[in-house]
N, C-alpha and C positions, 0 to 999 in steps of 0.2 A: 253225740257220743259215738265212739268207734264201733260199738256193738251193732249199730244199725246196718252196717254193710258187711259184717263178718259173723261166722259161727264156727264152733268146734265140731269137727267130724271125727268119727272113730272107725278104724278098720277092724278086721277080725283078728288082728295080731295081739290084742290086749291079753296080758297074762294075769291081770288083777293084782299087780305088785303094790299099788297104792301110792307110788311116788307122786302121781298127779294130785292126789288128795292132799298130800302134805305140802305141796308147793303153791297151791291155789291161794291167791290173796284174799278171796272172799271167805274161804274156809279158815284161813289164819286169823282174819279179823273176828270171825265168830268164836273161835277157840279162845281168844283173848278176853272176850266179854265175861263179866262176872256171872251172868245168867245163862251161860252156855250149857245146853242140854245135848249130850252126844247122841241121844236117841231121837232128837228132832232133826232128822235128815232133810226135811222139806226146805230148809233155808240154805243148805250147803249147795255149792255150785257143781261139785263133782264128788262122787263117792263110789265105792266098789260094792257091787251087788252081784251075788252069785258068780264071783270070780271075774267080773268084767267092770270096767269103769263106766259109770252112767253120768252123763252131763245133764244138769237141770238147765234147760235153755232159758228159763225165766230168770234165774238167779245169775247165771254165767255172764261175765262181762266180755268174754271173747278176747282176753288179753294175750293168750297164747302161752302162758307160763307152763301149763300142763303139757302142751305139745312140745315145747322146747326141752322139757325134762323127761319125757317118756323114753325109757331105755330101749323099747322095741319099736319106736316111732309109730305107735298105733293111733295117736291123736294128731290132728293137723288143723290149722286155721284156714278156713275157706272164705274167699271173698265172694260175696253174693252179687249177682248181676243186678244192676240198677235199671229201672224202667224209664 
C-alpha cells in the first residue's frame, strides 16, 4: 500500500477551516455508513480539534486529498526515507 512510504505533515498555517475533513475519502466513507456516529472521531482520518487539523496516522491512508484541497497549504504529503 502507498501509505508505507508516505505520511501527511502539517505546518502551523492551519486555520481550522475543515476543508480537509470534508474531502477525506476515509471520512466520506464513514459518513455514508448507516451506523455513522459523528461523536466517534477515533475512526476519522482527519478532524479539526481546537482550531487545527489533526491527522490520525493510524487511519489516514496518505492519499493527499487533504493536502491538495487545503486553501492555506498547511498539509503536505511527505515521502519517507526507505532503509
